[in-house]
C-alpha positions in Angstrom: 67.9 -245.7 -217.0 70.2 -242.8 -216.6 74.0 -243.1 -216.6 76.3 -240.2 -215.7 80.0 -240.2 -216.1 82.6 -237.5 -216.2 86.2 -237.9 -217.3 89.1 -235.7 -218.5 89.3 -232.4 -216.7 85.7 -232.7 -215.3 84.9 -229.4 -217.0 81.7 -230.8 -218.4 79.1 -233.3 -217.1 77.7 -235.8 -219.6 74.6 -237.6 -218.6 72.9 -240.4 -220.7 69.2 -241.1 -220.4 68.1 -244.3 -222.2 66.5 -247.6 -221.8 69.5 -249.8 -222.5 67.4 -253.0 -222.6 66.5 -254.2 -226.1 64.3 -257.1 -227.2 66.0 -259.9 -229.1 66.8 -259.0 -232.7 66.4 -255.2 -232.0 69.2 -253.2 -233.6 68.4 -249.5 -232.8 69.7 -247.8 -229.7 68.4 -244.3 -228.7 69.7 -242.1 -226.0 69.3 -238.5 -224.8 72.7 -237.0 -223.9 72.6 -234.0 -221.6 75.8 -231.9 -221.7 76.3 -229.2 -219.1 79.1 -226.9 -218.1 80.6 -228.0 -214.8 82.4 -225.9 -212.2 85.6 -225.9 -214.3 83.8 -224.0 -217.1 82.2 -221.4 -214.9 82.9 -217.8 -215.7 83.4 -216.1 -219.0 86.6 -216.5 -221.0 89.3 -213.8 -220.7 88.3 -210.8 -222.7 91.4 -211.1 -224.8 90.1 -214.4 -226.1 86.8 -213.0 -227.5 85.9 -211.5 -230.8 82.6 -209.8 -231.5 81.4 -208.5 -234.9 78.1 -206.6 -235.4 76.8 -206.6 -239.0 74.0 -204.2 -239.7 71.9 -204.1 -242.9 72.2 -200.7 -244.4 70.4 -201.4 -247.7 67.8 -198.9 -249.0 64.9 -200.9 -247.5 66.2 -200.0 -244.0 65.4 -196.3 -244.6 63.3 -194.7 -241.8 62.5 -196.1 -238.5 64.5 -199.3 -239.1 67.8 -197.7 -239.6 67.2 -195.4 -236.6 66.4 -198.5 -234.5 69.4 -200.4 -235.9 71.7 -197.6 -234.8 70.3 -197.6 -231.3 70.6 -201.4 -231.1 74.2 -201.4 -232.3 75.2 -198.8 -229.8 73.5 -200.8 -227.1 75.5 -203.9 -228.2 78.7 -201.9 -228.3 78.1 -200.6 -224.7 77.6 -204.2 -223.5 81.1 -205.2 -224.7 83.5 -206.1 -221.9 86.8 -204.2 -221.7 89.5 -206.1 -223.6 87.1 -207.8 -226.1 88.1 -207.4 -229.8 85.3 -206.1 -231.9 84.3 -204.5 -235.2 81.2 -203.0 -236.7 80.2 -203.7 -240.3 77.6 -202.0 -242.5 76.1 -204.3 -245.2 74.4 -203.5 -248.4 75.4 -205.1 -251.7 78.9 -205.1 -250.2 80.4 -205.2 -246.7 81.8 -201.9 -245.5 83.8 -201.6 -242.3 82.4 -198.9 -240.1 84.8 -199.2 -237.1 87.7 -199.6 -237.0 88.7 -198.8 -240.6 90.4 -202.2 -240.9 90.6 -205.3 -238.8 89.4 -205.2 -235.2 90.0 -203.0 -232.1 90.0 -203.7 -228.4 87.0 -202.5 -226.4 87.5 -199.8 -223.9 85.8 -196.5 -223.0 87.4 -194.6 -225.9 86.8 -197.2 -228.6 83.2 -197.8 -227.6 82.6 -194.1 -227.8 84.3 -193.8 -231.2 82.4 -196.7 -232.6 79.1 -195.4 -231.3 79.7 -192.0 -232.9 80.3 -193.5 -236.3 77.3 -195.8 -236.0 75.1 -192.8 -235.4 76.0 -191.7 -238.9 74.9 -194.8 -240.7 72.6 -194.3 -243.7 70.6 -196.7 -245.8 71.3 -197.2 -249.5 72.1 -200.0 -251.9 71.1 -203.6 -252.2 71.5 -206.7 -250.0 74.5 -209.1 -250.3 74.5 -211.3 -247.2 77.1 -213.7 -248.6 79.5 -210.8 -249.0 78.9 -209.8 -245.4 79.7 -213.3 -244.2 82.9 -213.5 -246.2 84.0 -210.2 -244.6 83.3 -211.5 -241.0 85.1 -214.7 -241.9 88.3 -212.8 -242.7 88.1 -210.9 -239.4 87.5 -214.2 -237.5 90.4 -216.0 -239.1 92.8 -213.3 -237.7 91.8 -214.4 -234.2 92.6 -218.2 -234.0 91.6 -219.9 -230.8 89.3 -217.1 -229.7 85.5 -217.3 -229.1 84.3 -215.6 -232.3 80.7 -214.4 -232.5 78.7 -212.2 -234.8 75.3 -210.6 -234.7 73.7 -210.2 -238.2 70.6 -208.0 -238.7 68.7 -207.7 -242.0 65.2 -206.5 -243.1 65.1 -208.0 -246.6 65.9 -210.8 -248.9 69.4 -211.6 -250.2 70.1 -210.3 -253.7 73.0 -212.6 -254.5 72.7 -215.7 -256.7 72.1 -218.9 -254.8 75.4 -220.3 -255.9 77.3 -217.2 -254.7 75.6 -217.2 -251.3 76.1 -221.0 -250.8 79.8 -220.7 -251.6 80.2 -217.8 -249.2 78.4 -219.6 -246.4 80.4 -222.8 -247.0 83.6 -220.7 -246.9 82.9 -219.5 -243.3 81.7 -222.8 -241.7 83.4 -223.2 -238.4 85.0 -219.7 -238.5 82.5 -218.0 -236.1 79.0 -218.5 -234.6 76.3 -216.1 -235.8 73.0 -215.0 -234.3 70.7 -213.8 -237.0 67.8 -211.3 -236.6 65.2 -210.2 -239.1 63.5 -206.9 -238.4 60.0 -206.3 -239.9 58.4 -208.9 -242.2 60.0 -208.5 -245.6 62.9 -211.0 -245.0 62.9 -214.7 -245.5 62.9 -217.1 -242.5 64.5 -219.9 -244.5 67.4 -217.7 -245.5 68.3 -216.6 -242.0 67.6 -220.1 -240.6 70.1 -221.5 -243.1 72.8 -219.1 -241.9 72.1 -219.7 -238.2 72.0 -223.4 -238.5 75.3 -223.6 -240.5 77.0 -221.2 -238.0 75.6 -222.7 -234.9 73.6 -219.6 -233.9 70.0 -218.6 -233.4 67.4 -216.9 -235.6 64.5 -214.8 -234.5 62.1 -212.1 -235.7 62.0 -208.6 -234.2 58.7 -207.4 -235.6 58.9 -204.0 -234.0 62.1 -202.0 -234.7 61.8 -200.4 -231.2 62.5 -203.8 -229.7 65.9 -204.2 -231.4 68.0 -202.6 -228.7 66.7 -204.9 -226.0 67.2 -207.9 -228.2 70.8 -206.9 -229.1 71.6 -206.3 -225.4 70.3 -209.8 -224.6 72.3 -211.4 -227.4 75.5 -209.6 -226.3 74.9 -210.6 -222.7 74.9 -214.3 -223.7 77.9 -213.8 -226.0 80.0 -212.1 -223.3 79.3 -215.0 -220.9 80.8 -217.7 -223.2 83.7 -219.6 -221.6 85.1 -222.0 -224.3 85.4 -222.0 -228.1 85.4 -224.7 -230.7 84.0 -227.7 -228.8 82.9 -230.9 -230.5 80.8 -233.9 -229.5 82.9 -236.9 -230.3 80.9 -240.2 -230.8 82.7 -243.5 -230.8 80.7 -246.5 -232.0 81.8 -250.2 -232.2 82.8 -251.9 -235.4 79.8 -252.8 -237.6 77.6 -250.1 -235.9 76.4 -247.0 -237.7 75.1 -243.6 -236.6 71.6 -243.0 -237.7 71.5 -239.4 -236.5 72.8 -236.9 -234.0 70.5 -234.0 -233.2 70.6 -231.2 -230.7 67.1 -231.2 -229.2 67.3 -228.6 -226.5 67.1 -225.7 -226.3 66.4 -225.9 -230.1 66.2 -228.6 -232.6 69.3 -228.8 -234.9 70.2 -231.8 -237.0 74.0 -232.2 -236.7 74.2 -235.6 -238.6 75.5 -234.1 -241.8 78.1 -232.0 -240.0 80.2 -235.0 -238.9 83.9 -235.0 -239.5 85.9 -238.2 -239.0 88.1 -237.9 -235.9 89.7 -241.4 -235.5 88.9 -245.0 -236.2 85.2 -245.5 -235.5 84.8 -241.9 -234.1 83.3 -238.8 -235.6 83.0 -235.2 -234.4 79.9 -233.0 -234.4 80.4 -229.3 -233.9 79.1 -227.6 -230.7 80.5 -224.1 -231.2 81.3 -222.0 -228.2 79.9 -222.8 -224.7 79.0 -220.8 -221.6 77.0 -221.5 -218.4 74.4 -223.6 -220.1 73.0 -227.1 -220.7 72.1 -228.7 -224.0 70.4 -232.0 -224.9 71.3 -234.3 -227.8 69.4 -237.2 -229.3 71.6 -240.0 -230.6 70.3 -243.0 -232.6 72.8 -245.8 -233.3 72.2 -249.0 -235.3 74.1 -252.0 -233.9 74.3 -255.7 -234.8 71.5 -257.7 -233.2 72.5 -259.5 -230.0 71.3 -262.7 -228.3 69.6 -262.9 -224.9 72.0 -261.8 -222.2 74.5 -260.1 -224.6 75.7 -256.6 -223.5 77.7 -254.1 -225.5 79.0 -250.6 -225.4 76.9 -249.0 -228.2 78.6 -245.6 -228.0 81.0 -243.4 -226.1 80.1 -239.7 -226.1 82.8 -237.2 -225.3 83.0 -233.4 -225.2 86.3 -232.5 -226.7 88.2 -229.3 -227.2 88.8 -229.1 -230.9 92.5 -228.8 -231.8 94.0 -230.0 -228.5 91.8 -233.1 -228.3 91.4 -232.7 -224.6 88.4 -234.7 -223.3 86.3 -232.5 -221.0 83.5 -234.9 -220.2 82.3 -238.4 -221.2 79.2 -240.6 -221.1 78.4 -244.2 -222.2 75.5 -245.5 -224.3 74.8 -249.2 -223.6 72.8 -252.0 -225.1 71.6 -255.2 -223.3 69.4 -257.8 -225.0 66.7 -259.4 -223.0 63.5 -261.6 -223.3 61.9 -259.7 -220.4 59.3 -257.5 -222.1 58.9 -255.6 -218.8 62.4 -254.3 -219.3 62.6 -253.9 -223.1 59.3 -252.1 -223.5 60.1 -249.3 -221.0 60.1 -246.0 -222.8 62.8 -243.4 -221.9 60.8 -240.2 -221.1 63.6 -238.1 -222.7 63.7 -240.1 -225.9 59.9 -240.0 -226.3 59.7 -236.3 -225.4 62.4 -235.1 -227.8 61.2 -237.3 -230.6 57.9 -235.4 -230.3 59.6 -232.0 -230.1 61.5 -232.7 -233.3 58.3 -233.9 -235.0 56.6 -230.7 -233.8 59.1 -228.4 -235.5 58.8 -230.5 -238.7 55.0 -230.4 -238.6 54.9 -226.6 -238.2 57.4 -225.9 -241.1 55.6 -228.4 -243.4 52.2 -227.0 -242.5 53.2 -223.4 -243.1 54.8 -224.3 -246.4 51.6 -226.1 -247.5 49.5 -223.1 -246.4 51.7 -220.8 -248.5 51.3 -223.1 -251.5 47.5 -223.1 -251.1 47.3 -226.8 -250.0 44.7 -226.4 -247.3 44.2 -230.1 -246.5 47.9 -230.7 -245.9 48.3 -227.4 -244.0 45.3 -228.3 -241.7 46.6 -231.8 -241.1 50.2 -230.9 -240.3 49.3 -227.8 -238.2 46.7 -229.9 -236.4 49.4 -232.5 -235.6 51.6 -229.7 -234.3 48.8 -228.5 -232.0 48.4 -232.0 -230.6 52.2 -232.4 -230.1 52.6 -229.0 -228.4 49.7 -229.8 -226.0 51.0 -233.2 -225.2 54.6 -232.0 -224.4 53.6 -228.8 -222.5 55.2 -226.5 -225.1 52.9 -223.7 -224.2 54.9 -221.0 -226.0 54.5 -222.8 -229.4 50.9 -223.6 -228.6 50.1 -219.9 -228.3 51.9 -219.1 -231.5 49.9 -221.8 -233.3 46.6 -220.3 -232.1 47.4 -217.2 -234.2 47.5 -219.3 -237.4 44.8 -221.9 -236.7 41.6 -222.0 -234.7 41.9 -224.9 -232.2 38.8 -227.0 -231.9 40.3 -229.8 -229.8 44.0 -229.7 -228.9 44.6 -233.3 -227.8 43.3 -234.7 -231.0 44.8 -232.0 -233.2 41.4 -230.8 -234.6 41.9 -227.3 -236.1 40.6 -225.0 -238.7 42.9 -222.7 -240.7 42.3 -219.0 -240.0 41.4 -217.1 -243.1 43.4 -214.0 -242.3 46.8 -214.4 -240.7 49.2 -211.5 -240.2 52.6 -212.0 -241.8 54.3 -211.3 -238.4 52.3 -214.1 -236.8 53.2 -216.7 -239.5 56.8 -215.7 -239.5 57.1 -215.7 -235.7 55.7 -219.3 -235.6 58.0 -220.4 -238.4 61.1 -218.7 -236.8 60.5 -220.2 -233.4 59.3 -223.6 -234.5 62.5 -225.2 -233.4 62.4 -224.0 -229.8 61.8 -226.9 -227.4 60.9 -227.4 -223.8 62.6 -229.9 -221.5 61.0 -233.0 -220.2 58.4 -232.2 -217.5 59.6 -232.8 -214.0 63.2 -232.2 -214.8 
């Protein structure tokens, strides 16, 4: 069953895919909510409403080809800025140092892009790595642009040298201040560190194994950033009294658990951050526990709205329903979307657990979990992940998940699989 409803300004479409029929005594309601930008959200935001910050690791480990590639990539990103966008370039080692402008931000035009590029060409590598300090610096810049779409690119090649407590406090201090796409160049950085940042700041994380590929990657990131049309959106979920939210997860284009990010909005309503939005579509998996109903009972199990944070304007809305029945033909139907994305979330979990076990020397667990990942990737048609898995395991039989661990695995192959484990594919036929 698919329900589609749009309210408010009609800026967003909200479609609900679920089997609303439940067997008697069932209490869990699952739904896939597809949120897409409608005609009202088409086109990028005015340039004056956009802030872009580029943070480049300039620690000692970046010496050589990596700092040269980082300079080229930063210049490419600067050249992709639209006229009128506010921007800044920050060099990071054990502290954050503003490269351009000297303080604050500047508006992009032909002159400022040239001035910034000239100073970027002079960047040198020295010192340690203090990523929390970098984030704090970007947060201060972002807070000077309230209401704007605020985005950062963060590049590093190494591991953070700050204490876990300092880093955690710094990251918590910038939650909601800006979105951040993180990139690791080479293989000496930690996937879990950058994934933590990207998840908290609603961005992406990826590996750029070859420094020569940085410029193209930065151009791609900037192209997406320059196309964003709205900032600070939330997914508002209302549930009836005596109901509880089991989880809210983004499941396309990547898996991100938003459950713990809930903030109370109103009575029986909570907000989950979506960050900024462009011409795109994302899918979310909701699981709601409701009181059991009798045969023939119907209830509204949830109302899902896309809301502009601050103003409270509802941009789109969909309904999650529950109907109790004795008809097993109805109650046993499986929503393709729910089944598919449940498998995609398990796939990401299996990969990360398998790689962790392999690193710990637990070969039986690594084989079992990575084998399960192979089976899930094959069943869902996630060919990209399947190819990455084949670099880590030898696949004997994909449908059953029968694999053997490869004895020698390159760091880049293991890190690429780990970094991209949360990427999903949409339901076949959609």
